[in-house]
C-alpha positions as CSV (number, residue, x, y, z in Angstrom):
1,M,38.6,59.5,113.7
2,N,41.8,61.2,112.2
3,L,44.9,59.6,114.0
4,R,47.6,61.1,111.5
5,G,46.5,64.9,112.6
6,A,47.2,67.7,109.7
7,R,50.8,66.4,108.7
8,M,51.4,66.0,105.3
9,R,53.0,63.1,104.1
10,D,56.2,64.0,102.1
11,D,56.9,61.5,98.8
12,P,60.2,59.4,99.1
13,E,63.4,60.1,97.4
14,I,66.2,57.9,95.9
15,N,69.5,59.1,96.3
16,F,71.4,57.9,93.3
17,I,75.0,59.5,94.5
18,P,76.2,55.8,96.5
19,L,74.4,54.2,93.4
20,I,77.0,56.3,90.9
21,D,80.0,56.0,93.4
22,V,79.3,52.3,93.4
23,L,79.1,51.9,89.8
24,L,82.3,54.0,89.4
25,V,84.1,51.6,91.3
26,I,83.1,48.4,89.6
27,L,83.7,50.0,86.3
28,I,87.1,51.1,87.8
29,F,87.7,47.2,88.9
30,L,86.8,45.9,85.7
31,M,89.3,48.1,83.6
32,V,92.0,47.3,85.7
33,T,91.6,43.7,85.5
34,T,90.6,43.6,81.7
35,T,93.8,42.1,79.7
36,Y,94.3,43.3,76.2
37,Q,95.5,41.2,73.1
38,R,98.4,42.9,70.9
39,Y,96.9,40.8,68.2
40,A,93.3,40.3,68.2
41,E,93.8,39.2,64.1
42,L,95.6,36.4,64.9
43,Q,95.5,33.4,67.4
44,I,99.1,33.0,68.7
45,T,100.3,30.8,71.1
46,L,103.8,32.4,72.2
47,P,106.6,30.1,72.9
48,E,108.2,30.3,76.6
49,A,111.0,31.7,78.2
50,D,112.0,33.8,81.5
51,A,113.8,37.4,80.7
52,D,113.6,40.8,82.5
53,A,112.1,43.7,80.3
54,S,114.1,46.2,79.1
55,K,113.9,49.7,80.6
56,D,114.2,52.4,78.1
57,R,113.0,50.8,74.4
58,P,113.2,52.2,71.1
59,R,110.8,52.1,68.3
60,E,109.2,48.9,68.1
61,I,107.7,47.2,65.1
62,N,105.9,44.1,65.7
63,V,105.6,41.4,63.5
64,G,103.1,38.4,63.8
65,I,103.5,35.2,62.7
66,D,100.4,32.5,63.2
67,A,100.5,28.9,63.2
68,Q,99.5,28.8,59.2
69,G,102.3,31.6,58.6
70,R,100.5,34.6,58.3
71,Y,101.8,37.9,59.1
72,V,100.8,41.1,60.8
73,I,102.7,43.9,60.7
74,D,101.7,46.3,63.4
75,K,98.3,45.3,63.4
76,T,98.4,45.5,59.1
77,V,98.1,42.2,57.9
78,F,100.5,41.5,54.9
79,T,100.0,38.6,52.5
80,W,103.8,36.9,51.7
81,T,104.7,37.4,48.1
82,N,108.6,37.4,48.8
83,A,111.2,38.8,51.6
84,G,111.7,42.0,49.4
85,A,107.8,42.8,49.2
86,L,108.4,42.0,53.2
87,A,111.5,44.1,53.6
88,E,109.8,47.6,52.0
89,E,106.9,46.8,54.2
90,L,109.3,47.1,57.5
91,K,111.0,49.9,55.8
92,R,107.4,51.8,55.5
93,V,106.3,50.9,58.9
94,A,110.0,52.0,60.3
95,G,109.4,55.8,58.5
96,T,112.4,57.8,59.8
97,A,113.2,56.0,63.5
98,K,116.8,55.5,64.3
99,D,117.4,51.8,64.8
100,P,114.0,50.7,65.5
101,V,113.7,47.3,67.1
102,I,111.6,44.1,65.0
103,V,109.8,42.6,67.7
104,I,108.5,39.0,65.9
105,S,105.5,37.4,67.9
106,A,105.7,34.1,66.6
107,D,103.1,31.2,67.3
108,A,105.0,28.5,68.9
109,S,103.7,26.2,66.2
110,A,104.9,28.7,63.4
111,T,107.1,27.2,60.7
112,H,110.9,28.0,60.9
113,Q,110.9,29.3,57.4
114,S,108.4,31.6,58.6
115,V,110.4,33.4,61.0
116,V,113.5,33.5,59.3
117,N,111.3,34.9,56.3
118,V,110.6,38.1,58.7
119,M,114.5,38.1,59.8
120,E,115.6,37.8,55.9
121,A,113.4,41.0,55.0
122,A,114.7,43.0,57.8
123,R,118.4,42.5,56.9
124,Q,117.2,43.4,53.6
125,A,115.5,46.6,55.0
126,G,118.5,47.3,57.2
127,L,116.9,46.9,60.5
128,V,119.9,45.0,62.9
129,H,117.9,44.9,65.9
130,I,115.7,41.6,66.2
131,T,113.9,40.1,69.4
132,F,111.5,38.0,69.9
133,A,108.1,38.0,72.0
134,T,107.9,35.2,74.7
135,Q,105.5,34.4,77.3
136,S,106.6,33.8,80.7
137,T,106.5,30.3,82.2
138,G,105.6,31.7,85.6
139,A,108.4,29.6,87.5
140,R,111.5,31.5,88.5
141,K,114.3,30.3,89.4
């Protein structure tokens, strides 16, 4: 006895459009919430301070100093020899930029001498705008 009749059975289909939508939402969420480190080459713990960010920013030359006294200038590792060599490297990185700003990102445990070396090299290179990177304490007064 044939209870189904003459109907043909359709093959099941899987609709991938909702799956793609969900995956795109997850991808966007991960891209927005992921943090990126500026200095992946060095393990740096910045000192803490509260300050407002500047609205218009000139060309920045980022100089990283870790706790062992190693230097990174705009993602390029620099081996310390003397202040003159560091000054030449800063001039090379600055290029033709008008009044670039040296941003010193020194580890909180870095020696004072390492920071002074960068400041002296900047002076020798004729770069007079120097600032220090810090991390926010989280508590605003």
